[in-house]
N, C-alpha and C positions, 0 to 999 in steps of 0.2 A: 271287193273294195269296202263294202259296208262292214265286213268282219274286221278289217284293219282299223276302221274308225272306232269300233267298239273297244278294241285293245288300246287304242290311243286315249280314249275317254277314261276307261277304267284305270289303266296304268298311270295316266296323267293325274287324275284326281287322287289316286292312292299316294302319289309322290307329292302332290301339292298340299294336301290336307295336313301332313305333319309340319310343313313350313308355316302354314297359317297358325297351327297350334303352338309351334315353337315361338312365333312372333307374339302370340297372345300371352305366352309364358305363365308365370305364376300369378299374374294379376287376376286372371279369370279362372283359376284352377278349381275352386269349389263349384262355381256355376257350371263349368264345362263338364265335370264329372257327374253332376247331378242331372243336368238337362240333356246332354248329348245322347244317352241311351234312349230316352223317351222320344227325342226327335227322330232318331234312327228307327225306332220301333214303329212310329206313326207312318213315316215315309215308306218303309218296307211293307207294312201292313196294306197301305193303299195300293202300292204297286202290285203286291201279291193278289189282292182282291181283283184288280183290273186284269191281271193275267188269267185268273180263273174265269172271270166274266167273258173275256174274249175267247177263251178256249171252248166255252159252252155255247157261244153264238154260232149261227149258221154261216157267218161270214167266212170266206176262205182266205181272207187276208192273213198273211203270215205275221206271227207275233214278233218276228225278228225285225220288223219294219217300225222301229220306234221313231217318234218324232225327236227333233233336237231337244225339246223341252223334257220329254220323257227320259231320254238317254242321260241328260244332264242330272235330272233328279235321281235317277237310279245310281249313277256314278257317285253323286254326293252321299246318298243314303248308305251305300256300301263302303264308303270311306270315312264316315264320321269317327269310327274308332281310330283311324289313322291320325285324326286331329288330336285326339287324346294322347296318342303316342308322341306327337310333336310337343305337347305341353310337358309330358314326362321328360323328353329330351332337354327341354329348356330348364326344368327343375334340376336335372342331373348335370347340366352344363355339358351335354354331349355334342360333339361336332356332327351335324346332321347330313353333310354332303354325301358320304358313302352310303349310309342307310337309305337316303332318298333315291339314289341311283338304283340300289338293289331292289327297293320296294317297287319302284316304277317298272323296272324290267321284269321282275317276277310277276307282277300283276298283269302286265301286258301279255306275257307268254301264257300264263294260266287262263286268261280270258280267251285268247286265240284257241288254245287246246280245248277249253270248255265249249266254245261255239262249234268247233269241228265235231266233237263228240256228240253234242246235242243234235246236230244235223243228222248224224248216223243213227242215233237213237230215235229221233223224230221220224225218220224215213221208215224205220222198222216198226215202231209202235203206233204211229199216226199222231194226229193232232191232239188226241185226248191226253197224251203224256204232258201237255202243257199244264194240266191241273196239278200234277205232281210238282212242276216248276213253281207254280203259284204258292203251293203249300210250303215247299222248301224255302221260298223267299222269306218266310217268317223267321227262319232259324238262321 
């Protein structure tokens, strides 16, 4: 059930952020393209550091047990680029309904596949593979 919520969060935010960007439109274009990459970098950096810290601790709690706040921040951080896509759609006057549906569904499916693969890899390599996840988080 938790895996389903991950897909809903990531798919939902990937579909929601272009709408917000589209609504912001051209008014905030310069600010968005200047600040958004830094906001994403800071959020992903902090989340990655936290993942590495938790993987090195002796606590056996699974990293997959994110709090609502952590899951929301991660979903936002990974979808900030979708916000910029929404701004681009507004500038180009693109109808965003079909792209939003596709973005949301694809993000949901890939989140679910990624979680299933990570469970398999995690069972094989153990908890130390979380360090790799924290490092990958930066990219």
